[in-house]
N, C-alpha and C positions, 0 to 999 in steps of 0.2 A: 665450375660455376662460381661467380663472385658471391661472397658472403652477403647476407642481408644486413643492411644498415639499420641500426636500432633507432637512430634519430628520425623523426618524421620528415617526409617529403611533401610536395604539394598535393599528394594524394590524401593527406589528412583532412577530414572534415567531420564535425559533429553537428553541423548546422544545415538543416534541410532547405534553407533559403539560398544556399550556395550551389551553383551548377555542378561543381565537382563532386558534391555529395552524391549525386545521382549517376555518376560515371562508373560503369561496371568495371572497367579496367583499373581505375584508381581505387575502387573498393577492394579489388583483389590484391593490389599492392599493400593496402592497409591490413587486410586479413593476414597476409604472409608476414608482415612486419610484427604485428601484435602476437600472432600465434608463435612466432619464433622467440619473442621476448618471454612469453608465458612458458614456453617449453624449457627455456634456460633457467627460469626462476622457480616455477612449480610451487610457489607459496600457497596457491589456492587449490591444491590437489584434492582437498577433502570438503570443499564447500558445496558442490552441486555436481550433477552428472556430466555437465558440459566439459569440464576440465579433464576428468578421467578419460572421456572419449577422445579428446584431443591428444593427450599424452600417450594413450595406448596406440592410437593410429600412427603417431610419429615413431614410437618405439619399434613398430613392426615394419617400418619402411626400409630399415637397413642403412639408409643414407642420413637419417636425422635431419633432412632438409624439408621444411614444411612446404616448399614449392612442389614437392613430389606428391603431396596429398591430392586425392581425387576430389572433384566437385562434390561427389556424394559424401565423402568423409568430412569435408568442410561444412556441408549443409547439416550433417548430423550434429556437429558442435553447435551450430546456430539454433537448431530445433530444440536441443536439450537445455539451452539457457532459459531459465525462467525469471530473469530480471530481478532477482532478490537484491542486487546491488552490493552484496557483501564483498565481492571481489574488489570492487572499486573502493570500499571502505578499507580493506586490508592492503591493497596494492600500494607500493612505495613510488610508483612511476606516474602518478596522475597529474592532470592539470591543477587539481585542487592543492596538491603538494608543491606545485611550481616546478615539477621535474621536466627535464628537457625532452623526455620520451613522449610526454603528453598522451599517455595511454589511458583510455577509458573503455574497458572491455564491454560493459553493458551498452554504452552508446554506439559502439561499433556494431554490436549485434542488432540494435535497433535500425541502424543504417542498412545492414544487410537485408533485414526483413522488409524495409521500405523499398529498396531497389527491387527485390523479388516481387513485391506487391505491384509496383508500377509496371514491371516488365511482363509479369505472368497473370496479373489480376488477383483480387482478394477472394479466396474460397468462401462458399456460402456460410460455413460454420463460423469463420472468422468475421464475416460481415455481421452476422447475427450477434455474436458475443462482443463485437466491437462497438455495438450501439445499445448500451444498457437502457437508455431512455425509451427506445422503441419497445423493447421487451418489457420494461417495467410498466409502461402505460397500458400495454395490452393485458399484462397479467393482473394488474390492480383493477382493471375494468371488469374482469371476470375472475376474481380471486379463487372462489371455490372450485371452479372448473379448471383453472390453471394449476392450482395446487394438487388437485386430483391427478392431473396429467403428469405431474412430476413425482408422484408417489407409486402409482400402480406398476407392478412388475412388467406387465405387457406393454404399457405405455413407455416405460423406461427402455425396454428392449427396442421398441420402434424408434425412440429418440436416439439410441446408440447407433442403430443401423442408418438412420437418415442424417443425423447431425454429428455423429462421432463423439457424443458425450457419454462417458462411461455409465453403465446402468447402475453401479453401486455407489456412485458419487452422491453424497448428500447435497441436495439442492435447497436453498433458502425458500421459505414460504412467502408468497406475495401477501402483503398486508391488506386488510380490508379498508384501512384509512391511511392514506399517504400522510407523510409528515407535513407537507404543504397544506393539506386539507385540515389537519389538526390545528395548524396556526390560523387558518381562515376561520375555523369554528371557535377557537379559544382566544385568539388575539395574542399579541406579545405583551409582556408586563410593561407598565408605564415607565418612562425614563425617569431616573432619579434626578433631583435638582442639580446635584454635582456627581456625575457618574465616575466611578473608579476607573472605568475603561469603556470605550465604545467598541462593540464587537458585532461584526456581521457574520452570521452563521452560514458556512458553505456546507449544506447538510449532506451532500453526496447522494449518488444514485441508490446506494444500498440502504441508507437510512430512509430515504423517501419512499422507496417501493417495497422494501422487505422488512425492515426493522426500525420503526420510528423511535423506539425506546431511548437510544442514546441521544437523539436529537431533542426529545422532550426533556430528558435529564439535563442536557446542557443548558437549555433555556432556564430550567429551575435553578441550576447551580450558578449560572451567571447572574440571575436575579438575586439570589442569596448573597452574592458578592458585590452588589451595587453597580452592576454594569448596565449600560444602555445597549439594547439588543436590536438588531435588524436582521431581516431574512430576505435579501434581494432575489429576484428571479435568477435562475441558473439552470444549466444542463450538465451533462457528464463532463468531467474534467478533461477527457480525451485520452487518458492513458490506455484504456482497452483498445482504442483504435490504433494507438502507437504500437502496442504489442502485436496487433494484427498486420502491421505494415501499411496501414491506411493513413498516411500522413496528411493527405488533403482533408479528410474528414476530421482528423484530430485538430488541424489548424482551424477548421470551421467552428468546431466546438469551443476551442480556446478563444477565438475572436468574439464569439457571442458572450462568453463569460466575462471577458475583459470589458466589453461595452456595458454590461449590467453592473459589474462590481466597481468600476472606476469612479462613478459619482459618489458612492458611499466611502470609498477609500480616501477620496479627496475631501470628504467631510470629516475625516479624522478617525474612521473605523479601521480596526484590524480585522483580518479575515480568519476565522476559526474553521478550518476544514477538518471534519470529524474523522475521516479515514486517512491514515498516514500516507497511503499512496497518493491521495488527492492533494494533501498539503505539499508533498514532495513534488508533484507534478506542477502545481501552481508556482512554487518558488524556484524549482530547479530546471524545469523543462520549458515553461512558457517563454522565457527570454530568448532561447534559441528557436523554439518552435514557431513563434510569431515574429520575433525579431524587431519589436518596436519599443520605444520608450514607455508606452502605456503598459506593455507586458511586464516590463521591469518594475513599474509601480506596483502592479498586482503581486509580483514576486516578493517585493520588499514588505508588503503588508501581510502576506500569508503566513500562517503559523498553525501549529497543532493546538487544540483547545487547552490542553494541560500546560503547554508552554506559556500561554497567556495567564492562566490561573496561578502558575508558579511565579510568574513575574509579579503578580499581586502579593503573593506570599512573601517574596523577598523585599517588597516595599512595606511590609507590615499591614497590608490591607486585605489579607485573605481571611474569610470567615471560618473560624475554628469551632463554631458552636455545634458540634456533632452530638447527636442524642443517642445513637446506637452504633454498635461495632460488629463487623463481620467476623472478627477473630483472625484466623490464619487465611492469608490470600496467596495463591500461586499465581504470580504475575509473569506472563509471557511477553518478551520484548520483540515487537515487530521489526523486521529487517528495514522497512522503509522509514522507520523512525531513526534507526541507527544511521541510515544513509544521510539524514539531515544534520547529523552531528550537533544535536541540541541537548544531549543528555537524557536521562530517564526521568522526565518531569512528572509523568503520571505516577510513577512509583514514589517519588518524593511527596506528592500530595496524599497518596494512600497512607503514607506513614504519619500524616497529621491526625488521622483518626485514632483516638485513644484505644488501646487494647488490640492493636493490629500487629500481626507478624507477617512480613512480606517475604515470600520465597521467590527469588528472581530466577526465571528460566530463560537463558539467552541462547536460543537455537532456532533455526529456520524451520517452519512447518512445511515448507515446499508446496504451498498452495499457489501463491503468487499469481494474482489475476485469474485468468481462465485456464492456465496451464494444467493444473491438476484435474480439471473437469474432463479433459480430452482422453478419449479411449486409450490412446497409445502412451499416455503419461501417468494415468491414475495409479497403477501399481508402483511405479517408480517414486511417485510423490509420497506414497505411504511409507515406502522404505526410508526415504530421506527424512520424512516428517517424524519418524520414530525417535529421532534425537530430541525432539521437543515433547513428544507424547509421554515418554518414559518418566522424565523428571516432573512433568505436570501430574501424572498419576501418583508418583511416589511422594509427592509433597503432602498428600492426604489433607488437603486444605478444605476449609468450609466453603470457600468461593474461589473459582478460577477467574482470571481476568486477562484481557489483552485489548489493545487499542484497535487492532485490525479485525474487521468483521469477517474477512475471508479466512484469516488464521483461526478465528473462533470456530468457523465451520469445520476446518481441517482438524482442530483439536477435538471437536465433538466426534468427528469420524474416527479418531484414534483412541479416544478415552470414554466416549459416551456422555460427556458433559459439555454443554455449550457455555463458554466463558462470557462474563459480562464485560462491557466497556468500563474502564475505570471511572468515567464520569457518572455512570449508573450507580456505582458503589458510593461515590460521594453524595449523590442525590438521596439515596436511601439512608445513608448514615446521618444526614441532617434530620431525619424523621425518627421519633421515639420508637415507632414500630417497624422501622426499616429492616433491622436485623434483631436477632434474638437477644443479643448481649447489650444491656443498657450501659451507656458510657460511664455513669456514676460509679458502677460497681466493677468496671472493666479493669484488668491489670495494666500496669505501665506498658507503653509501646515497646516492642522488641523488633530487632532488625536482623534478618538472616538472608544472605544472598548465596545462590548456588548457580553457577554458570553451566 
């Protein structure tokens, strides 16, 4: 049998708007090509369960030819990928690096799930988890009842049996007041005469339906830093639907967001997406997912909130008038921030608070969207997440922090402590009673990083 050519053929596609993207035979050609390259490289052997499953299956073939893998073995590799993107960050063969192999393992897995979804249909659990707005609107309409249903042991057992969501997985509480309702009730701060920056908040599903605190904190921090703030209508970014293989619904979500965000972007606003997964989706997935110049405009304007605040810091416009300090902070680096290749901007901002010591924990929590919620993945997610849980616990910090709300839930599952979003820490540090340590008597800032 002829060897597999490492260079891509016309089977390569990461764009769902191309007909070949949906061609099962071409997908199989790409799976064989990429799996063969990964088998020869093995640089990502320790990142997630997907690669060990691939390498073990190939090692037991006897032939070491990935074309001899069964459909079931290939599907297991697909199912075990939780789209952390760390392999794409580490891989030397990517389009981002300009390599001739044009290898993007996470996007290939997305394609495989999309083809499966089109051919076999989207399972009920994935349809529910892939539409956070529907779940969020229902839950926040009856928050007490919905939260009770997510806590009781009998209810969780039923949920596990019917939907396949593990009975021990911590679920976020639905909020009694959505972030959008808070804005309607309080309004946004008046625009400064000469704003330092114009920022449109992409509040995300999680902030709107489960935890408005990071959104409220961002409004206050942006106001403290002289920004003009907008909060345009929006829906889910679409990534949960992409994970489920429901590309058509993800495209619908993306187009609605583009239509809503485009006028403010063309008015000079930057988009601050509070969840790293959402900022990554807007800037890295929308151009391919929708494939229009307007999608690229949104991608160019999208950013992480701390990225924008750090831009102000580098221009000498960041407000350093902090009144209290949290002391030692254990800061977890989200994978989807690393995937955006923007540096650790939130850590840099936390270091501006006098009297802080920032311990950096650079390890995936293995929550990644809805993957850790699923009955078949929960125990494995806790095993891989321990790489983050251990250093977070051993930091013995006064405050834990992470930009990712799902990583925060996973860290709480592993440590018993729910981390704050860094912007919440900044907002509290601006207040004299935000933390126990007054800034005037705090020691000089210290820096400590542990990967």
